[in-house]
Structure formats: C-alpha cells, structure tokens
N, C-alpha and C positions, 0 to 999 in steps of 0.2 A: 504494500500500500504506500503510495507516494503522499507525503504530507503537504500541507499548504505552502510552507516555506520553499519546498522544492519546486512546486508549480510556479510560484512567483519568480523564483530564480531562473527557471527555464524561459519564462516570458520576458524577463528583463534582458536575458541573453539572446533574445529573439529566436529562440528555439521553438518551433511550431509544436513540438511534443507537449509543451506546457499548455498551450491553448487547447490541444486535442484532449488532454487529460481533464482540464477544466470543463470543457464542453461535456465530456462523457459523465463527469461527476455531478454537475449542476444543471445541465440543460433541462431535464424534466421538471425540476422545481421552478426554474426561471420561466419556463414555458407556461407552467400552470398560473403563475402570478401575472405574467404579461397578458395571457389570454383572458384572464378574469377582468382585467382592466379594459382591454379593447374589444373583447367579445367577437373576435374575428381571427380564426385560426391562421389563415394566410398572412394577415397583417402581423400576428404574433410571431410567426416564423421569421418574417423580415426584421421585426424589432429584436428578436433574439440574436440574429446575425449582427445587427447594429450594436447590440450590447457587447458581443464578443469583440468586435472591432474597437469599441471604446476601451475595453479592458486592455487589449493589446497595445493601444496607443497611449494609455494613461497609467500603465502599471506602476510607474515611478511615484504616483500620487498615493498608492496604497500604503497604509501605516498599520501594521499588525498590532500596535499598542492601542489603537482606537477601535478596531473591530476585527472579526474573523474575515477571511477572504470571501467566504460565502455571503456574509452580511454586506460587504462592500460591493460585490458583484450584483447581489439582489437589489441594492440601492440603485445602482446604475440601470438595471433592467426596469425597475419600477418607475424611475424618473423618465426614462426613455419612452415607456408606454404612456405615462401621463402626459408628457409633452406632445406625443402624437395625438392622443385623444383630444387635447385642448386645441389643436390646430383647427382653424375654421374649415379647411378643406376636408377634414375627416367627418364622416357622417355623424351628425349630432343625435340622430335617433338611436344609435347603438347604445345600449345600456348593459351593464353587467348584471348578472343574477344577484339576488339578494344574498346576504352573508350566510343565512341559514339554509339556503336552498340547495347548496352544492357540497358534495364531498369530493375532494380531488386528491389524487395520489401523487406523492412525491416518490418517484421510482428512479432508481439509478444504481450506482455501485456503492458498496460498503455501507456507509452510515445512512443512506437514503432508502433502504429497503423497508419502509414503513409507510403508514397512511396518516395524513393529517386530516382528521375528521372534524371539519369546521362545524358541522351541525351539532354533534354531541358536545363540542367545546363550548358552544354558545347557548346550550340549553338553560343554563342558570342565568342568562342575561335577559332582562326585561326587554320588551320590544323597542322601547324608547332608546335603550343603549345600543341594541343591534342596529337600529336605523342610523344612528350617527356614525357608528363604526363602518357600516356599509357605505354610507355616503362619502366618508372621508378616505377610507383606505381603498375600497374597491372602485368607487366612482371618481375619485380624485378631487372631490370638493375640498375647499379650504374651510376652516371653522367659520369664517365670516360668510362664505357662500351658503353653508348649512344653516346658519342663523337666518339669513334672508329667505332661503327657500322654505324653511319650516316655520318662519315667522315667530321665532323665539329669540330671547336675548342671547347675545354671544356668550355671556357668563354661564348660561344654562347649557349651551353646547359644550363648553369646556368642562363643566362639572360632570355632565353625562359621559364624556370621553374618559375623564379621570376615573369615574366609578366603574365603567366597563373594564378599564385596564386593571383596576384593583381586583375585580372579580376574576378576570382571566389569569392574573398572577397567582391568585389563591388556587385556582383550578390546576395550574401548572407548577405549583411549588415543588412537587416531587419529581418533575420531569427533568431530564438532562439532555445534553447533546443538541442536535439540530432543532428539535421542537422548541427548546428554550431560545435558541438563536433566532428562529423565525418569529417568535412572539416578541423578543426584545427588538427585533427589526421593526415589527409593526408599531410597537410602543414608541420607539425612537422617531419614526417618521410621522406619527400622529402629532407629536408635539413640535417637530421641526417645521412642519407645514403651517403651523398656526400663526 
C-alpha cells in the first residue's frame, strides 16, 4: 500500500504513477460528491478530470499539516463542481437529490471498501437541519442564500448548521478513518463558505 506522502512525492516529481494511484484510490469518492452537486454524470466525469489536472498543477500548495491528501483533493473537487454549477451557462434547473434520499458508495482500494450511508447518518436530524445541510453542502448555497431562500434570519441558518454538525459529530464519535475525514471535510466547508 502506497501512503499519501509517496503519492504526493510522485506528483511533485511529475511522475504520472502518482496521479494514477491517486485516481485509483479516490476517484469513486470524488465522483460521488461531484455528481451529487451537478447531478449530471457526464459533467461529473469532466469535472473529475479537471480536479485531477488541478491537483497535478497545484500539488506544491498541499500542506499535510493542514489536512489529509484526501480532504485536500475532495476540497478541490467540491469547489470545482460548485463553480461549474454556479456558472450561468450551466442548466439552473438541475438540482441535487435531497440529503436523505440517496445512499452512495465510496468504492475503491484499501480504506474505501465501505459505504457511507447518508440516510441512516441523518436519521437523528430534524428536517429543518437536513434542509440547511442539503442546501449548503449538496446544492452549494451560501448561508446568506439559504437565509433569503427560506426567508429566515441568517443567525437561524447558522444555528441550525451548528446543531446539525453537533448531532453528526455525536453520531460519528466512535468512527475512525475516512468516515471521520469526510465528515470533518463537510464541517470545514460549511463554515468556510459562510
């Protein structure tokens, strides 16, 4: 098993083996998130390619003291997908499924041979919390956009997001590895975009 630092070193040295390993290891998870945002498989495949190109070109910006390689690459993938979705030329009528409507698989090598069951993970969330998570993370709305769209105060949106995150943290307190990485990634971006 090749560790993340080896993958990074391969890419820094412009050895395509690093990108190939990165793709094999993370592409299914990245594709799942990208496709949830744009809700278009062909578009998601193109955005996955763009993500890999960005990783190749910007690998020097990766700092392992701030995040895992997976989290950094997932950040690039998510931002690329949200940017595409926000473009006026992209079809505005495309919407993602609701947070609790889909169970998607993270399939790949080694530590990705498990399922992230979004539906069961969010069972303990009240619908008002699910809705703000869905709008912010899956649909790419900012907290201000959510406030306007739902016609509720911005403070209420922030409070609901914090409460949802607290509930998810409690649900995942015993989880380790990539599940925790994915949730921490979600939490980080929910507050970064505010």
